[in-house]
N, C-alpha and C positions, 0 to 999 in steps of 0.2 A: 505493499501501499504507500503510495504517494501523498502528503500532507501538504500542501502550498501554502504559508500564510503570505499576506502581501500587508506589508509595512514590519520594518525591523523599529519599532519603537518602544516601549515598555509593555504594552499589551502584546505585543508581539512576539518577542522576546519568551515572556512569560508563558505566553501560549505554547509554543516551542517546546519550553522546558517540561512544560505540566504534559503537552503530548507524547514527546520522546521517551520520558518517564515512565507512562503509562504505555505505551504499545512502541516497545523496544526496537520491534519488526521493520517499523515503519521508519521510511524514509522522511526526513521533515525537513522543509525549504523553506527559507524567511528570503522573499524578495524583497529588497532595499531599494528605492529610488535613489537616496543620496550615496556619498562616496564613502558614510560612516553611519554605523548603526547607535542608537539610544542617543541619539542629538538634543532631545529634549529632558533626557535624564541628567545628559552633560550640564546645562547650564539651569537646571532649574533650583530652586530657592539658593541663587544667586550660588552656584556652582557645588553646593553640600547636598543637594538631591533630601528633600523630606518627604522619607520613604512612606511612613503614615502617620495617623495621629493614636494617641494611647486611649483611644473611646472604644473600651473591649466588650462594652455592650451592643450587642449588632442593632436594635431598634433606636440606640442614641446614634450610633454610628451612620444610618442612613438620613435620621432626622438633617443631618448636612449637607444635601444634595437637592438643589433647588429643581433638578429634572432627574427622576428614576428613584426616587425616595423608595417610595413601596416593593418595586420591582429589587432593589439592592439588599430590601429588609430579608427577602426571601433567599438572594445569591450569598448572603454573608451567611445562612445558616450551615453553607459547605467551606467557606472560606473567608475569614474573617482581619480582624487586626490584630488579634494576637498568633493568628497562622502565621500573617505577614513576618510577625515578630519571629514567631519559633524558626520560619524557612531560612530566614538570615544568618541566625544564630547557629544554627545548626550546620552553615556552612563557612562557619568564621568570621560572620562579619557582625562585629560587636555594635551595639546601638546604644543610643543616648537618648532618655526623653526630658526633654525641657520643660519647664512651667507650667506653657501654655498648652502642653498635651502635645506638641509637636516631635516626632521622632525622626532624629538623623543617624548617620554613622556616625560612630566615635571618632572617625578620620576627620570629619567636618569636610570632608572630599566625595565629591558624587562619583568620581573616579574609580571608588571602592565598589561601589553598586555594578559601573559597566565592569570593572575586573571580576568580581565573581558571577556576571551573565555570563562572560568570554570564556571565564574557565570552565562553569556548567556545562555550556553548549559545546564547548570542543572534546569535553569527556565523555557527554551522551552523544557525541555525532551526527550533533544539527548543523546543518550546512547554510551556509550564508552567501547571497549573491547579491553583491554593492551593485548601486550602478543599473539596476535593473527594474526600470518601473513598470509596473502592470497595467495597464492603459483600460482595457474592457477584460472580458469572460464570457464565453459563451459555455452550455452544457450541450454533450454532445456523447449519446449511446452510456448515459452515467458516470462519464466522466465531463473532468472540468477541462477548458481549455484557457490559459489564460495567455492573453497579447500583449508583445512586450512591443518595443520598439522597431525591432528587426527578426524578434523570434517568439515563437511560439511554445507554451511550457503545457503539460498533459501530466494532471495530476488528480488522484481519486476522492480526494476532499479539500476543501476551502475553509481558513480560519480568514477574515479578513480584520487587518487591525489598522488601518489608515489615519488615522486619528479624527480629530475635529477637522474638519474643513469648510474654511469662511463663506466658502459661494458654492451657490443651489447647485449648480450645471456641476461640481465635480465629484457628486450626489447622482448624476444623472446614470451611469451606469449599472447601479443599484434599483434606480425607480425602474430601470426598463427590464428587470428581471421579476417584476410585482411587488417591491417595496413602498408602503407607503415612507417618503420622508416628510421630516419635521424641518422649515425652512431654518437655517444657522442663523445665528446671531454672535455676536461677542458676548462673551460673561465675565471675565474678572478683566477689569480695567478702571483707569483711574480718572478722575475726574478733572477735566480743565478749566481756569475759571480765567482768561487771559484782561490784562489790565490788572487784576483787583491786587490792593497792594499786599494782600496776606501773600503775596509767594514772595519778596522780600524776606520773609521768615522760612523760606526753604530750609529744611534740614532740623525745623525744629519737630518735637515727635511731646505728643500730650498721651501719657500710656493707657488712660483708661475712657475715652469718650462715649457719648450714646449719639449716633447721627441718623438722621429723618430725612427722607424726602418727601418735602413739602405736597400736601394734598392727598398722600397717601399712608397706607398702614407699614411701607415698611421704614423698616428701624436695622440699623448698623452698629456694632459694640466693639469696643476694644482701641487699639492702639491706632491716634490720626497721625501722620506725617505730612508735615506741607512740604510740598516739591516747589520746583523753581517753574511749574503750568499748573498748578492746581492745588489738588489735595488726594494722599495716597493712604496707604496701612490697610490693618485689614479691617476696620470699620467700614471704609471706603469699599474696599474690595467686597466685602459682605453685599453691599448695596448693589454693588454693580451686578452680582451674579441673582439675587434675590428677583432683583427689577429688572433684567438683562433684555425679556420681551415688551416689558411697560415701558421702558427707557428709548427703546430703539424706537419704538411706536411714536413720542415726544421729539424725535431726530438727535436726543441729547441738549434738550435746552429746557432746564428744569430748576430748581432750587434747592439746599439743601437746610437744615436746620441743625446746630452742632451744638451739643450740651456739652462744654468743656469740662464739666465735672460730674460726667459719668451719668448717673440718675439721679443726682440732689435735686431735690424740689426745690421752691421758690421759700416755703415755710421756714426750710433748714437753715438755706444758704443767708437770708435774712437774720437767724440767730447768730449764725457764723458770726457775719460782718458788726452785730451787734456786739460780740464776744473780743473782735481786736478793737473797735472805737474805744470798747472800756480799758483795754488794756495798753494798747497802743494808742493813742487818740493823738499822741502830739505828734508822733511820726509821717512821716511823708509817707502818700500812697503808691508813688512809685518804687519808693526803697525797700517797701514793707508789703512782699509779694505772700499771701497765705493760701498758696493756692498750687497745684501740683502741675505746674506749667514753668518753662524757662520764662525769667525776667524780661526777655525781648517778647514774645507774645503777651505776657501782662502789661507790659506798657502800651503794647500795640490796640490792644481791648481797652485798655482805659482810654487811650487818644480815639477809641472807635464811639467811645461813651461818652465821648464830649468830658471829660475829667483830664485837668492837668495832673502832669506827674508830681507836680510840688502841693499838690491840694494835701493839708492836713486828715488824716482817715476823722476825726472829730467832725472837721469842716463839710463834710459830706451832708448836703441838703438831702431831702427826701426824694425830688423830682432825680438828681444826681442817680441817687442809690437804686434807682427803678430803673435808671438807663442802664448803669452796670449789671445789677443782677438779668433783666430780659438779655444781654449781651452773652453775659456768662452760660446761660442757660439755654437761649433761643437765639444764637447767633446765624443770620442769615447771608448767605451766599449764593449768586448765581451760578448756574454751569452749563457752561456752551460747549460744545464735546467732549470727546475723550480721547485717553491717549490708553494702547492696548500693549499688554509685553509681544514684542515679536515673537521672542525665542520660545515663549512661554503661554502664548495664547490659546485659551481655551473657550470651546464655542458650546453655546446651547443650542439643540438641533441633532440632526442623524437619522439614522435609520427609525422609525416609532418601535417602542419597545412592546407596542401590540403584535408584532412581526416575529417577537423572538419569543423561543422556549426558555425561560429562567431557569429550568432545572439543568439544561445542556448548553445554552448560548447557540441552538441551533435557529435558522430561519425556519418560519414556520411556511413561506412560501417555495422556497428552494432547498429537498434533501440534500445534506452531507452539506451546505454552506452554514457556516457559523460566523459570529461576529464578537469581538473583544474590545474594549477600550473607548475611547470618546469618540467613535463611530458612531457609536449607539445614541440615541438623546437622553445623556446620563451627563453630568457635569456635577461637581463639589466645590463648595467654598474652599478659600487656601487654607492649608494645615495638614497636607499628607491628604488631602481627601482623593483629588484626583491619580494618583499613584495607587491608594486603595482598591480604587473603582477596576482599574488597569489589572491589579496584581488579583481580584478576585474573578474577574470577567475571563482574563486569560488562565487562569487555572482552571476553570470551569468548562471552558472552551475545548482547552486542549486533553482534560480529561474524559472528554466524552466522543471527540472527532471522529476517534477509529470504532465506534460503535457500531452493528448492524441496525 
């Protein structure tokens, strides 16, 4: 039996290793269009590779996927975050869990993960064909004919692991086989704020914020990073993932409301201000920053509230206090456009999950054709969740691809 795997990324490699392990007599070939495999793994997490997340309850883990939650909840019964940790540690890859739940290789180097996969592939006898794009496929006499640029390959089974595709036409070859395709839109992206003076504070991070998209119920929580084009960080990326389809309909023109003090409410903040006024009333407000943010950001927010940095805490009147409270808890910014991570782009959309058997990852439309990874309408928020979906679906596809 010959098993062809289209795509040499995270899901493709995990599918190949799983298939060869389960069906050792089968010939397993990865067809990769680029000159190197695992390109996204290499650059992910700033070159560190966030392999999974320490969310070991499968139902809780599945809640981190704006698309695919119910599908993955079932899939995680076969291979979950603990399975990932066990898989790597069994192959002598030490992992480290960080306070936010993200799990990285102890080496903090994505090459460690790539080397592990390449070593395993060599030991198992998985073949890799580089610079071999598969442009389309046909079914002939219960075999699959894969069409490259200049050559054809005949295989018995196929796992499609080509990742997220930014354009709908790139999925036409799967639509021609009868699959429903959910149109792709960008998922993880940062918010552009052209001309907004907040951009002068690029590099500033507030560790705990709560950000809302105005006029919606969408909320992102966690660190917020000010960049030279606007805002990024986990809180923003969460919003971009959960709001991927909505924000696309808005043409990426909308407003966000930032609570710089996380989930602090107005009453609690006013009490905090009263305490500072009572204890440090004679101090200048610009010199005494009682909140978990940089002095640069604090002074920026004071200016935005119309309060001079030389004002004494005890001199703040009711009107100025109201403005400051509103700025700290409900700071409004206009967003005009987005910036996607080119190397790490994630898309919402792909092959509809209704077309795929969750127990095997086999197409319900074409027998012998399987899917794994982001080619399906699955995407997660940041924190190792997208790789976990790749490992899980790849494991299941590989485990079942040789069955009758």
